[in-house]
C-alpha positions in Angstrom: -58.9 -121.8 -159.1 -55.6 -122.8 -160.2 -53.6 -125.4 -158.0 -50.2 -124.3 -157.8 -47.1 -127.3 -155.5 -46.7 -126.1 -152.0 -44.1 -127.5 -150.2 -45.5 -130.5 -148.7 -47.1 -132.3 -152.3 -43.6 -131.0 -153.3 -42.0 -133.5 -150.9 -44.3 -136.2 -151.3 -43.3 -135.6 -154.5 -39.9 -136.6 -154.3 -40.8 -139.3 -152.1 -43.0 -140.9 -154.2 -45.7 -141.2 -152.3 -49.2 -140.8 -154.2 -51.5 -138.2 -153.6 -54.7 -135.7 -155.5 -54.7 -133.3 -154.4 -58.3 -130.9 -154.3 -59.4 -127.3 -154.4 -61.9 -124.9 -152.9 -63.3 -122.1 -152.0 -61.9 -120.4 -148.7 -62.5 -117.2 -146.8 -61.6 -115.5 -143.2 -64.6 -116.9 -142.2 -65.1 -120.0 -143.2 -61.7 -122.2 -142.8 -62.9 -124.5 -140.2 -64.1 -128.2 -141.2 -66.6 -128.3 -142.5 -66.6 -125.9 -144.3 -63.6 -127.9 -146.3 -66.3 -130.6 -146.5 -68.6 -129.3 -148.0 -66.3 -127.9 -150.9 -64.4 -130.9 -151.9 -66.6 -133.5 -152.0 -65.3 -136.0 -150.0 -65.9 -138.4 -146.3 -66.4 -135.8 -143.6 -64.5 -138.8 -141.2 -61.9 -139.0 -143.7 -61.2 -135.2 -143.2 -57.8 -134.6 -141.1 -57.2 -132.0 -139.5 -53.7 -131.2 -137.8 -53.4 -129.9 -134.9 -50.7 -128.0 -132.6 -50.1 -128.5 -128.8 -47.5 -127.5 -125.9 -46.8 -130.3 -123.8 -45.1 -129.5 -120.0 -42.3 -131.9 -121.1 -42.3 -133.3 -124.3 -43.0 -129.2 -126.3 -44.0 -128.5 -129.2 -46.7 -131.9 -130.7 -48.4 -132.5 -133.6 -52.0 -134.3 -133.3 -54.1 -135.1 -136.5 -57.3 -136.3 -136.1 -60.6 -135.9 -138.3 -62.6 -132.8 -139.0 -65.7 -134.5 -136.9 -64.6 -135.2 -133.9 -62.0 -133.2 -130.2 -58.4 -133.6 -129.2 -59.1 -135.5 -126.1 -56.1 -133.0 -124.1 -55.8 -135.9 -121.6 -55.7 -139.2 -124.0 -53.3 -136.8 -126.9 -50.9 -136.6 -123.2 -51.0 -139.8 -122.5 -50.3 -140.9 -125.9 -46.8 -138.2 -126.0 -45.7 -139.9 -122.9 -46.8 -136.2 -120.8 -48.8 -134.6 -118.2 -50.6 -132.3 -120.0 -50.9 -130.8 -122.6 -52.5 -127.9 -124.6 -53.7 -126.4 -127.5 -50.5 -123.6 -128.8 -51.4 -120.0 -129.4 -53.3 -119.1 -132.9 -50.3 -117.0 -133.7 -47.3 -119.1 -133.4 -49.1 -121.4 -135.9 -46.6 -120.1 -138.4 -43.7 -118.9 -136.3 -43.4 -122.8 -135.2 -44.4 -124.6 -138.9 -44.0 -122.3 -141.5 -47.8 -123.1 -141.8 -51.2 -120.4 -140.8 -54.0 -120.9 -140.1 -56.9 -123.5 -142.1 -53.8 -124.1 -143.7 -51.5 -126.3 -141.2 -50.1 -129.5 -143.1 -48.1 -132.1 -141.4 -46.2 -132.5 -144.4 -43.2 -130.0 -144.1 -42.9 -128.2 -140.6 -40.7 -126.2 -140.1 -39.1 -128.2 -138.1 -40.1 -131.9 -136.9 -42.5 -132.8 -134.0 -43.7 -135.4 -132.6 -46.9 -136.6 -134.4 -49.5 -138.1 -133.7 -52.9 -139.6 -135.9 -55.5 -140.7 -134.2 -55.8 -144.0 -135.2 -59.4 -143.4 -136.7 -57.1 -142.9 -140.3 -56.3 -146.5 -140.1 -59.8 -147.3 -141.2 -59.9 -145.5 -144.7 -57.3 -146.5 -147.6 -57.6 -142.6 -148.4 -57.5 -139.4 -145.4 -57.1 -135.4 -146.5 -54.9 -133.2 -145.4 -53.8 -129.9 -145.5 -51.1 -129.5 -148.5 -50.4 -127.1 -146.4 -52.5 -123.7 -148.0 -56.2 -122.7 -147.6 -57.7 -123.8 -150.3 -56.1 -127.0 -150.8 -56.1 -130.7 -149.4 -54.4 -133.5 -150.1 -55.9 -137.2 -150.4 -53.6 -139.8 -150.1 -52.5 -143.1 -148.2 -52.0 -142.9 -144.2 -50.3 -145.7 -143.9 -48.6 -144.0 -146.0 -48.7 -140.8 -145.2 -48.2 -141.8 -141.6 -44.8 -143.9 -142.7 -43.4 -140.2 -143.8 -43.9 -138.0 -141.0 -42.9 -140.7 -138.9 -46.4 -140.6 -136.9 -47.8 -142.6 -133.8 -51.3 -143.3 -134.3 -53.3 -143.3 -131.5 -56.6 -142.9 -129.5 -56.3 -138.6 -129.1 -60.1 -138.2 -129.9 -63.3 -137.7 -128.3 
């Protein structure tokens, strides 16, 4: 599979942030994290999915959590200072972020939304996040990624 530079990669290049990529085969039936982990030869606990939610006060919020875990909506709401949050509908992802389901990256969304990484990201020297397209993960230092995205870290998983 030929690698194409995504907007997320270009932004990290411009910021001087080192990363490497792993590409993999995917199809509409296999967009989940378990499939990604089986394809990229990288520990599943270190592969982070990007979830987009809507808070009752704060609006759109982004959470990056390990593919092996689920977002705890109560913990996530508390971390963001909201009473209640809910996942956005899949049809809204492209319009809000500029990305499609299975290729949503915390880097380079259409707008800057408050972003939170599960605190487990800090346990590792490297984590993987979507490069902004299906079939490609960027592997990089989580502290640099959190700093670049202006994210916070919090306990937001079950």
